[in-house]
N, C-alpha and C positions, 0 to 999 in steps of 0.2 A: 517730443520729449520722451526719453526712455524711462521706463518704470522698473522698479525692483520690488519683489514680494519679500517682505521682512518675515522673520521667523515667527513672530506672533500673529501672522495672518493679515496684518494691515499693510496697505500700500503706501508708498512714500515716493517723493521725487528723488530720482537718482541724480546725485550731484555730479556736475561736469565742471571741472576746474577752469575750462576755457569759455564756458557759457553760463551766464547768470540766469537761471530759469525764471526769476521774477522780473526779468526785463524782456521776456520773449512772449510771443503769442498775444493773448488778450491782457497780459500783465503790462505790456509796453504802453507808454503814455501816448496821449493825443496832444496836438500842438495848438490848435485853434480854439478860441472861445466863440461859440455859435449861439445865435438866437433864431428860433424858428417858430413861426406863428401858425402855419398851415400844416397841421399834423394829421396823418391818416389814422383813422380809428376803425377797428374791427370790433363788432359787438356794441354794447351799450354801456356807457359810463354811468353809474348810479348818480342821479341828480343831487343826492344828499351829500356827495363828496365835493365840498367846496374848500379848496385850499391848495397846498403844495406838498408833493412828495419830494423830499430832498435826500441826497446821499453824498457823503464825503469820501475821499480816498486819495492815496498818494499819486502824484502825477509830475515827475521831474520836468522842469522847463529847460534844462541844460544837460549836456552829456554827463554821465556818471561813471565812476570806475567800475570794474567788473566785480569788486567786492562790495558793491552797493547793497544796502539792506532795504528790503521792500518797505519797511515802516518809516523810512526817512524822507521820501519824496515830498515835494511841495503839495499842499492841499488843493484839490479841485472839487467843487460842489456841482453836481448835476441835479437839475430840478425839472419837474413837470407841474404845471399849474392846471388844476381842474376847476371848472365852474359851470353849474347848471347843465351837467351832462356833456360838456365839451372839454376837450384838451386845448387850453388857450395858448400855451407856449411850452417850449423846451429851451432851457438855457444851461450852459456850463460856464463856470467862472472860477479862475484861480482865487484862492483865499489870499488876501494881501499879507505881505511880510516885507522885512527890510531886504532880504535876498531878492525877492521878486522886484521890488522897486529899483534896486541897484541894477538888476538885469535889464530892466526896461528904461533905465536912465531917467528915473523919476524920483521925486522926493519920497522919503519914507512915509508910510502910513502914520496916522495920528495915534496917540494913546501911549500910556506907559507900559513898559515891559519889565517886570520885576527883576529878571535875570539877564536882560539885554539880549535875549535870544534873537537870532537873525531869521529863524524859520517861522513858519505859520502853521496853524492847526490843520491837520490832514486826516483826522480819524472819525469825527462825528459832527453832526449838525442837527440842531433842534430848536424848537421855539420855547421860550420861557419868559415870563414877566413882560409879555408883549413885544419881545425882540427875537431876532434870529441869531443864534450863536454857532460859530464854528469852534470846535474844541479839540484839544490834544492833551495827552498825559505828559507829565514830567518836564514840560517845557515852559513856554511863555504864556502870556495872558490869552484868554478867549478873544476871538475877533468877531465883532458885530457886523452882520450883513444886512443890506436893505432887502425889500421884498423881491426885487429883481436879481438878487444875489451879488450885487456889487458890494465891495468892501467899504464899510463906513470907517472902521478903525478898531484898534485894540480897545477892549472894554473890560477892565478888572472889577466889574460889578460896581461901577460908579465910585471907584477908589477904595472899596472896602475889602478887596481880596489882597492879603498881605504877601502872597507868594504864588506858587504854582497852582494849577487846577488839574482836572482829569478829563478824559474822553468819555467816561462812563458814570455820570451822576445818576442818582436815583431820585425821582420825584415821588414823594410820599402821597399816595392817593387820598389820604385822610386830611392832611394839613396843607398840601400843595407846595410844601417846601422842598428844596433840592438838596440832597445829601451827596457828599463826595469824599472819597478816600484818595489822598494826593501824595505822590512821591515826586522827587526831583533829583536829577543827577547833573553835574557833580556837586551841586550846592548842598544837598542833604545826603549824607551817607550813613546816618545813624538813627533816622526817624522818618516817619510819615506824618501827615496831618489830616485830621478829620475836619471837614468844612461843611457848614450848613448855610444855605442861601435862602433868605426869606422870600415870600411871594412878591415883594416889591423889587426883587432883583438886587438886593444888597446882602452882603455876608453878615450874619448875626452871631456866628459862633465858629471858633477854631479850637482844636485840641491837638497838641503834639503827642505822638505815640512813639516811644523809643523802640528800635529794632536792633538786632545784632548785626545787620548788614543792610545794604540797599537792594531790596528785592524789586522785580518788575511787577508792580501792583497795578495791573491793567484794569481791574474791575473790583466791585464790592457788592455786598448784598445788604438788604434792609428788611427787618421784620418789625412787628409791633413793639417788641421788647429790645431788640439788639441791632447794633451795627456790626456787620460781619467783615472781618479783616482776613485777607489771604496773604500769608507770609510764606512764599514758595521758593523752591530751590533754583530759580533763575535770577542771578544776582550780578551786580556790576563787577567786571574784570577789565580794568583799564588797559591791561596788556593786549586785549583784543583789538584795540584801535589800530594796530598794525595790520590786522587781517580783515577788519570790517569797520564801517563807520557807526556801528551800533554795539556798545560795549557790554551786552548782557549775554550770559551763557549758563548752561546747565551746570549746577554744582550740587551733587547729591549729599555732600558732607554738610551742607547748610541745614538739611532737614526740611520738613514740611509741616505746617500747622495752620489752624484757623483760630482766630480770636473772636470771642463774643464780648463786645463792648456794650454794656447797658446804655440805652439811649440817653440817659441823663447822667451817666457815670463818668469817671476819670480814667486815665490810663492805668492806674493801680487796680481798677475794678475789672479789667479784662480777664476773662477765663480763656486760657490758651489750651488747645487740644491738639495733640500730635495726630497727623493723618499719614497714610501711606505716601511714598514718593510719587510725584506726578506734577502736572501743571495744568491749570484751567485759566484760559483767558476770560471765559464768559459763563457765569451762572445763569440758569434759566429763571429761577425764583427761589425764595426761601420763606419759611414761616415757622411760627412757634406751635408747639404741641401742648396738649393739656397736661402731660406728664412732666413738663419742664424741658423737654428736649427740643432741638431745632432741626428741621428738615431743610436740606439744601439740595437742589437739583442743578447739575452743572455738566458742562462738556469737558471731559478730563483726558489729557494726553499722558502717556507713560513718560515721555521725555520731551524737552523743548530746548532748541538751540544747543544741541549736543554736537552733532556733526554738521548740521545745516546752519551756517552763520549768516545766511542771506534772507531767511524767511521762516515761516512756521510749519511748513508741510514736509520737510525732508526727514524728520525723525519719527514719523508715524502720524496717525490721525486720531481724533478724539472720539470717545464713545460717551453716551449720555448715562449718567449715574445719579442715584439718589443716596445722599449721605444723611444719616440720622446721628446728630451730635448730642451727647449727653454732658452737660456742663458739670453735673454733680460728680460723676465718675470719671470725667475727662476721657471719655471713650467714644468710639465711632463705629457704626455698622454701615456697610455699603451694599446696595443692591444695584444691579445693572438694569436700566430701563430699556436701552437699545444698544446692541453690540455694533451696529453699523456706524460709520462715521457721521457725527452730528456736530454742527457748528452754528454760530450766529443764532442762539435761541431767543425767542420772544414769547410774550403772552399778552393777554388783555391787561392794559395798564391798571385798571381799577382793582385787580386781584393781586397787585404787587405787594409782597410782604405778608400775604395771607394764604390760607389753604385754597387750592385751586384745582381745576380738573384738566385744562387743556394747555398745551404748550406747542410751539412751532419752531422748526429748525430747518437747516439746510444739510442734506446728505452730500457732503463734498467728496471728491475723489482726488487722487494725486494728479491725474490728468483731467482737466476740466472738459476735454472733448468727450469724455465718457458720459457727460451730463451731470449736472447738479440738481437733485430733486428737492422739492419742498415737502416737508414732513409735518404731519399733525399727530401729536401724541395725546391719546386719551389716558391720563394718568390714573384714572379710576378703573377702567376696564382692562388696561394694558394693551389696547389696540393701537397700532400705528398706521395711519393712512398716508398714502404716497401720491403726490401730484408730480407726474413725469412730464417734464417740459419737452422731451423728445431728444433724439440722437444729436449729439454735438451742441446741445442747448443747456446752458448753465444758469440756473436761477440764483439770485443773490439773497441776502438777508430779507426775510418776509416780514413786513411791518403789519401788525394787526390793527384795524380800524373798526370799532363797533358800529353796528347798524343802529339807526335812531329809533326804529319801531320795535325793538325787542331788548329784553334784559337777560336773555340766555347768554351764558359765558362765551359760547363759540359763535354767536350770531354776529357776524362781521365779515369784513373783507381783508384779504391778504394782498398787499401790493409790493412789487419789487421790480427791479430791472432783470430781464432775461438776456443773456449774452449768447448770440447765435454764432458759434465758431465755424459753422459751415460757410458763412459768407461775410464774416467780420461785421456783423450788424447787431443792433440792440433793440429791444422793445420794453416799454413799460406795461406791466400786466396787472390786472385786477382779478382775484380769484375769490369765489364764495367759500368762506372757511367752513361752512356747514355742508357743502355739497361739492366735493372734488370732482365727482363724475360729470358735473355740469360743464367742465372745461373752463376756458377763460371767459369771465364775464365781459371783459374788454381787453383789447390789445391796442396800444398806441405805438405806432412806428416812430422810432427815434431817428433823426436825420444823420446820425454818426455812430461809429463804434464807441462804446463806453468801457474803459478799462475796468478790470476787477478792482473793487475798492472795499471799504470797510462798512461804516455804519451810517444810518440815516433815520429819518422819522417822517411821519405825516404831520404837517403843521397846518391846522385848520385856520380858515380866515377868522374864526372867532377868537383863536388864541393869539394870532399875529395878523392884524388887519392889513389889507392892501394899502400901499402908500400912494 
């Protein structure tokens, strides 16, 4: 993969009209669904880790055109089950959909799909209300999986979800409820919807929010006072369908703004604040300040889907920024936390929506063979610690799991898949978040290559019991 150095000093994928870079190397899909019980372990898996590490991502099961967009492929969940210090199994399973059922010449999976979407969730997977959910934005219903990752069927929260859902809900650590900001194309072109799912797994609130266009609202933020809405200049352009199967593109004329919706407010109560042009898939965290302002930490790109219509990395890479938004003056100040490329930010769940000290991210590069490092940001001291996985080894999104014996914010484990591009292999790794110099706490050899994907979570056996 050829690289180009852009004027602003960031590296980006050099587009080749004859080769789709998101279907090459470790982006390319795998074909077989595998179950493996005898897994090689190096080091010691902490015995307190009883549950499953799950990660979702796009994995087309049929040939795709050269203009295929990386975000469109069928969902595949990869999972590792840990129990009592052992790695009990590895599984990878396609997420069920009408397209997959047709391809396999089977009956469609069960459950209602509000927009009759033929695809399945390919972006995130998590445990909530005692169930395992595969999720995607802008499309059909979430799909429920069993403990072994087999598809049960579509589940629109027991019939209470009126429309689309998101890949990035936020679970309030205080109430345990799940909050989501939802968009859908082509059904909704003038509004998004705020959705709250109660702890019983049923929707208790929806609120329509008018917008001037259909932005790609990948994520949202939550504070104790506000629901934060990102109305950004990547919007629907149906003319793009001739060039790509994903009709979103950069449109600077749309402008860029964030909306502060009071948690109990209506659409008329939203305070909109204009912000500089850019695009953020993922905020790290957000919280309210004593002076009434709101702090938002996020991974911000200068442009998105401007020249690269196949994926997110061709127009530059994101840096980690801190925004301080003043709803009274409708102004914003921006500080740079880390100039290097930062993506897939995470933090301790219990500090979500609150002032916090530590955040974690992946230092991606345009060529994964350069190695993707795991970063720990001390937002109080300004120090950034780096866990280097080695030459040709790319770490994925690092999920933080707290230790049981400590209440220190950074007392926990980071877990992720590491993709070794030297030999087309993968490992599941556990890292001590307080001591990067310790090296890997444990490495579990995975019996197959795992393609680059999107998001996942640690799902403890306490939250979703083994079946």
